[in-house]
N, C-alpha and C positions, 0 to 999 in steps of 0.2 A: 489667541485669546490669552489674556493675563488676568490674574486675580490679585487684589489687594495693593497696598502701597509699595510692596517689593516687586510688583509685576511678575508674579509667579506664572511661568508659561505653562498653561494647562491644555492647550490645543494648538495644532498647526496643521494646515491642509498639506496635501502632497508637495505643492510648490515650496511651501515653507520648509518642510522636512528636507527636500532636495537642496535648498540653499543653506540651511543652518544645521541640519542633522537632527536625528531623533533624540540625541543626548540632551538637547536643549529643553525637552519636555520635562517638567518637574523642577526646573532651575529658575531662580530669579532672573529676569531679563538681563540685568547688568552683568550677570555671571555667564550666561549662556549665549547671548547674542554678541559674540566677539566681533569687533569691527564696527559695531553700531556707534555713530557719533553721539556726543553728549546731547545734541539737539533733538535726537530721537527720543531719548529718555525725558527730556524737558517736555516734549509733546505728550508723552504717556502720563507724566505727572500732572500736566495742566488739564487734561481730559478727566482724569480721575478726580482732581480737586474741584473743577467747575461743573462736572456732570454734563458737559456739552461737547459735541463733536468738533474736531479741529483738524487742520491739515497743514503740511509744510513740505518743502523740498529738503531732502537730506543728501549727503554725499556718502555713498557706500561702495567699497571696492572700486574706487575710481570711476564711478558712474553716478549720475543724478537719478534719484528716486523720488517719487511723490508718495509721501506717507500720510495716510488718512487714518484717523482714530475716532472711535465712537465709544461712549460709556455703556457699560452693562449695568442695568439697574434692576433692583428687586421689584417685582410686580406689585406687591402689596404696599410697600413703603416708599418706593421711588428712590431709595438710597442707592448710590453708585457703589458697586462692589468690585468692578473690574473694567478692563478696557479691551476692545477688539481693535486690531489694526490691519491695514492692508498696505502693501508696497507695490509700486508699479514703476518700471524703468521709464525714463523720459523717452527712450527710443522705442518703447513698445507701440505696436500699431493699436489704435483704438478698437474697442469691441463695438461693432455696430449691429444692431438688430435689423433683421430683414423687415421691410415694410409689410404691413398687414395686406393680405390679398383683398382685392376690391369686393365689396358686397354685391350679391346678386339679387 
């Protein structure tokens, strides 16, 4: 999760920390997310500006990744203050939920 126009990284789940390291927390994304292509930052900028979720494919470490991003908004005002994003390798298996058990 990033805050503000500099996309200050304030949270990363364990998979994010494994990929980018804990030193990225507290840094602007452009300084901490080394290897991120310019298109990734364009996506973060567009979501912050428009206040709407967006997604695109990016190339990171010689692999294709699907990057999805969603705005973080103030509850009372609706103003966008940050962006949350998720990365998924093209080669990752989809996560499928088990079907609900039949009703009795």
